[in-house]
Backbone bond lengths (Angstrom), bond angles and torsions (degrees), N, CA, C in turn:
res aa  C-N    CA-C-N  psi(-1)  N-CA   C-N-CA  omega(-1)  CA-C   N-CA-C  phi
1 M - - - 1.448 - - 1.547 108.49 -
2 L 1.334 114.90 139.47 1.440 120.56 178.45 1.528 111.98 -69.55
3 T 1.311 116.72 142.52 1.451 120.40 178.58 1.526 109.48 -76.68
4 K 1.307 115.52 166.76 1.477 120.10 177.55 1.542 110.66 -60.16
5 E 1.289 116.66 -40.56 1.460 120.86 179.27 1.524 112.30 -64.88
6 E 1.333 116.64 -39.18 1.482 120.47 177.10 1.498 109.38 -66.24
7 L 1.332 118.31 -44.49 1.465 120.60 177.41 1.534 112.17 -59.55
8 E 1.335 116.63 -42.36 1.453 120.06 177.22 1.515 112.08 -61.68
9 F 1.348 115.25 -40.01 1.483 120.58 179.14 1.534 108.71 -62.18
10 F 1.324 117.80 -50.94 1.467 122.17 -179.34 1.520 112.10 -61.57
11 K 1.293 115.67 -41.23 1.481 120.08 178.37 1.543 111.32 -62.26
12 A 1.307 115.79 -43.96 1.465 119.60 179.41 1.529 111.18 -65.77
13 E 1.321 117.35 -39.62 1.447 122.13 178.43 1.535 111.56 -66.86
14 L 1.328 116.05 -42.03 1.475 121.01 176.59 1.524 110.63 -62.27
15 E 1.309 116.50 -46.84 1.467 120.07 -179.69 1.519 111.48 -62.33
16 K 1.334 118.03 -39.97 1.455 123.52 177.48 1.520 111.20 -61.34
17 R 1.356 114.75 -47.48 1.456 119.90 179.78 1.571 110.78 -66.53
18 R 1.348 116.69 -38.31 1.454 119.83 177.63 1.514 111.37 -62.20
19 D 1.304 117.39 -43.96 1.448 121.35 178.55 1.510 112.37 -62.94
20 K 1.351 115.88 -41.18 1.471 121.18 178.10 1.528 111.31 -62.19
21 I 1.327 115.82 -44.01 1.454 119.77 -179.12 1.552 109.72 -66.07
22 R 1.300 116.61 -44.12 1.478 119.50 178.35 1.540 111.64 -57.37
23 S 1.343 114.37 -41.95 1.467 118.28 177.02 1.515 111.19 -64.10
24 N 1.330 117.78 -45.07 1.469 121.83 177.53 1.520 111.21 -59.29
25 L 1.314 117.90 -43.78 1.453 121.45 179.81 1.537 111.40 -61.68
26 N 1.335 116.51 -44.00 1.444 119.94 178.77 1.525 112.07 -62.99
27 I 1.340 115.67 -44.94 1.480 118.65 179.92 1.513 111.94 -63.00
28 T 1.331 115.26 -46.33 1.469 119.46 -179.81 1.516 112.11 -62.57
29 T 1.309 115.99 -42.25 1.465 119.85 177.65 1.516 110.87 -60.77
30 Q 1.322 117.46 -45.09 1.469 121.71 176.98 1.511 112.53 -59.08
31 E 1.358 115.16 -42.96 1.449 120.77 179.21 1.541 111.87 -62.94
32 M 1.356 113.58 -41.07 1.443 116.96 -179.80 1.534 111.09 -69.78
33 N 1.286 117.93 -35.84 1.481 121.11 174.89 1.504 110.83 -63.78
34 S 1.336 116.11 -38.63 1.462 119.11 177.74 1.521 111.53 -66.55
35 L 1.328 116.45 -39.51 1.484 118.60 176.29 1.523 112.76 -64.10
36 N 1.335 117.69 -33.89 1.417 122.42 178.34 1.530 112.06 -62.22
37 S 1.322 116.60 -28.65 1.453 120.11 -177.21 1.539 112.41 -91.28
38 N 1.350 116.59 -6.04 1.473 119.46 179.05 1.522 110.59 -71.13
39 D 1.341 113.15 148.23 1.455 121.48 176.14 1.539 107.66 -87.09
40 L 1.294 115.76 110.56 1.492 120.18 179.18 1.524 108.27 -83.71
41 R 1.307 115.72 120.74 1.489 120.89 -171.89 1.520 113.38 -89.67
42 D 1.306 118.73 -27.36 1.458 120.21 -178.31 1.501 112.08 -152.10
43 E 1.317 117.74 -179.97 1.477 122.08 -179.48 1.516 113.09 -63.73
44 A 1.315 118.20 -33.88 1.453 121.94 178.27 1.533 110.54 -64.62
45 D 1.336 116.60 -44.07 1.471 121.51 176.36 1.509 109.40 -59.50
46 F 1.330 116.55 -45.46 1.453 121.85 -176.50 1.541 109.00 -65.82
47 A 1.338 117.18 -44.60 1.501 120.03 -179.55 1.534 110.26 -62.65
48 S 1.315 115.71 -44.17 1.491 119.40 -179.10 1.527 109.59 -63.15
49 T 1.283 117.06 -44.47 1.464 120.87 -178.87 1.523 111.10 -66.26
50 S 1.339 116.56 -39.15 1.494 120.55 179.49 1.496 110.20 -64.89
51 L 1.312 118.77 -41.74 1.463 121.84 178.37 1.523 109.87 -64.69
52 G 1.302 116.80 -44.22 1.463 120.37 177.07 1.516 112.91 -58.93
53 R 1.318 117.05 -40.98 1.446 122.11 178.00 1.518 111.72 -63.56
54 A 1.341 115.89 -41.61 1.473 120.82 -179.22 1.545 108.90 -62.96
55 V 1.305 116.80 -43.96 1.476 121.24 178.51 1.512 109.17 -64.82
56 D 1.307 118.97 -47.77 1.453 122.49 178.42 1.515 111.72 -57.85
57 N 1.327 117.23 -44.39 1.458 120.60 178.07 1.524 113.74 -61.30
58 A 1.348 115.07 -39.96 1.446 118.66 176.81 1.518 112.61 -64.95
59 I 1.313 115.28 -39.95 1.479 120.96 178.29 1.560 107.95 -66.05
60 L 1.306 117.26 -47.79 1.493 120.26 179.57 1.536 110.75 -58.19
61 S 1.296 116.40 -42.15 1.473 119.64 -179.05 1.518 110.95 -64.17
62 Q 1.333 116.54 -46.49 1.486 121.17 179.23 1.498 111.44 -62.54
63 Q 1.335 117.19 -43.22 1.453 120.31 -179.07 1.521 111.50 -69.51
64 A 1.339 118.02 -34.68 1.439 120.63 176.46 1.529 111.42 -63.84
65 K 1.342 116.14 -38.96 1.457 121.23 175.84 1.524 110.93 -63.25
66 E 1.307 116.19 -46.15 1.465 120.37 178.59 1.518 111.60 -62.94
67 L 1.326 117.23 -39.65 1.451 120.41 177.86 1.528 111.18 -62.28
68 A 1.353 118.64 -41.14 1.455 121.44 175.93 1.512 111.74 -62.57
69 E 1.334 118.37 -39.27 1.462 121.10 176.31 1.514 112.49 -64.00
70 I 1.321 115.79 -38.30 1.468 122.59 179.38 1.508 109.86 -66.20
71 E 1.319 115.64 -45.64 1.477 120.01 177.46 1.512 112.40 -58.90
72 L 1.333 115.08 -41.92 1.460 120.06 177.03 1.521 111.95 -62.20
73 A 1.335 115.63 -43.00 1.470 120.07 178.99 1.542 111.24 -63.45
74 L 1.339 116.69 -39.68 1.441 119.24 178.59 1.533 111.03 -66.86
75 D 1.323 116.37 -36.05 1.473 120.43 174.62 1.505 110.66 -61.95
76 K 1.341 115.59 -41.55 1.462 119.93 179.65 1.517 112.28 -63.93
77 I 1.348 116.03 -36.15 1.436 118.85 176.43 1.521 110.58 -63.05
78 S 1.309 117.70 -43.66 1.475 121.24 -179.20 1.560 110.46 -68.26
79 E 1.319 117.50 -24.60 1.480 121.95 -179.93 1.517 111.74 -95.34
80 N 1.344 118.18 2.69 1.444 123.78 -179.93 1.533 113.10 61.66
81 V 1.322 116.33 36.88 1.473 120.19 176.17 1.518 112.59 -127.96
82 Y 1.338 114.67 11.80 1.476 119.15 178.30 1.565 108.60 -66.65
83 G 1.332 114.91 138.60 1.469 119.69 178.09 1.496 113.61 86.42
84 I 1.348 116.91 9.01 1.474 122.36 178.10 1.508 108.27 -106.97
85 C 1.291 117.94 127.50 1.471 122.96 179.54 1.543 110.46 -61.05
86 E 1.316 117.63 130.37 1.446 122.60 179.47 1.552 112.23 -70.47
87 M 1.313 117.38 -15.67 1.464 118.98 -175.73 1.561 110.65 -100.61
88 C 1.308 118.08 -51.74 1.461 119.52 -176.94 1.513 113.61 -102.92
89 E 1.340 116.13 -6.91 1.457 123.80 179.07 1.535 114.34 62.63
90 E 1.312 115.16 20.60 1.486 120.67 173.32 1.550 107.70 -91.08
91 E 1.322 115.02 165.05 1.447 119.76 176.62 1.487 111.72 -67.87
92 I 1.334 116.18 137.92 1.479 121.18 172.92 1.530 107.09 -82.02
93 N 1.298 116.66 133.96 1.468 122.44 -179.76 1.518 109.73 -56.48
94 I 1.324 115.93 134.99 1.454 121.44 -175.46 1.559 111.26 -62.10
95 E 1.323 116.31 -30.20 1.467 119.96 178.65 1.530 109.52 -66.58
96 R 1.336 115.94 -36.33 1.521 119.24 176.18 1.510 109.67 -66.62
97 L 1.320 118.03 -41.07 1.477 121.24 178.81 1.515 111.35 -63.40
98 K 1.318 116.85 -35.68 1.473 120.75 178.06 1.528 111.08 -64.80
99 V 1.346 114.97 -34.90 1.468 119.08 -179.52 1.534 111.44 -80.44
100 K 1.341 115.35 -45.28 1.444 120.66 178.46 1.540 106.16 -126.28
101 I 1.305 113.33 94.98 1.478 120.95 -169.71 1.524 113.75 -64.75
102 F 1.314 117.15 -19.80 1.478 118.96 178.16 1.521 112.08 -111.16
103 A 1.329 116.81 26.51 1.459 121.57 -179.92 1.537 110.52 -55.90
104 R 1.300 114.31 134.68 1.505 120.21 179.99 1.511 111.44 -103.59
105 Y 1.331 116.94 -15.15 1.458 120.10 -175.69 1.542 108.81 -133.35
106 C 1.356 114.31 152.22 1.438 118.59 171.41 1.529 108.93 -71.00
107 I 1.297 117.40 171.27 1.482 121.19 -179.48 1.515 112.33 -56.72
108 T 1.328 117.43 -47.71 1.440 123.34 -176.12 1.532 111.39 -59.40
109 C 1.327 115.27 -49.27 1.448 120.45 -179.28 1.529 112.31 -68.28
110 R 1.323 116.63 -35.11 1.458 120.64 176.16 1.488 110.74 -62.33
111 E 1.327 119.02 -41.12 1.449 122.43 177.47 1.551 110.80 -63.76
112 V 1.318 117.06 -40.17 1.472 120.63 177.00 1.524 110.47 -60.12
113 I 1.306 116.66 -47.48 1.454 122.60 -179.34 1.513 110.62 -61.57
114 E 1.320 117.88 -43.95 1.462 121.20 -179.40 1.530 110.30 -64.45
115 K 1.339 117.87 -39.13 1.469 120.10 177.01 1.500 111.71 -63.77
116 E 1.295 117.57 -39.97 1.470 123.57 -179.77 1.564 111.51 -66.71
117 Q 1.341 116.01 -31.06 1.445 120.45 -178.87 1.519 111.48 -77.34
118 K 1.315 119.12 -15.86 1.486 121.55 -177.52 1.495 112.20 -83.06
């Protein structure tokens, strides 16, 4: 079981990452809105802008997924179930949590899930 100090550490790290992602999402959204209002003069401008939008959309999508995982992890902390594998209900190794702070599964269960997805 994680100690109170460890839980506080993970909570602070999750909140810091959540705030950073929210800031990134706001900045990227503002930049995309600014691009939408630009006057595209030729096909090269349009192609460049389209590629930039595709990259920005991919980044926004990935960060939105990570933000949802972080919110779930913060909820788990408040419910005293953070660090417990959702599949086998065993404790997730603290070293794994340090690497992937919002891990939902222990290493063994994660491998099972990955094999099933292939």
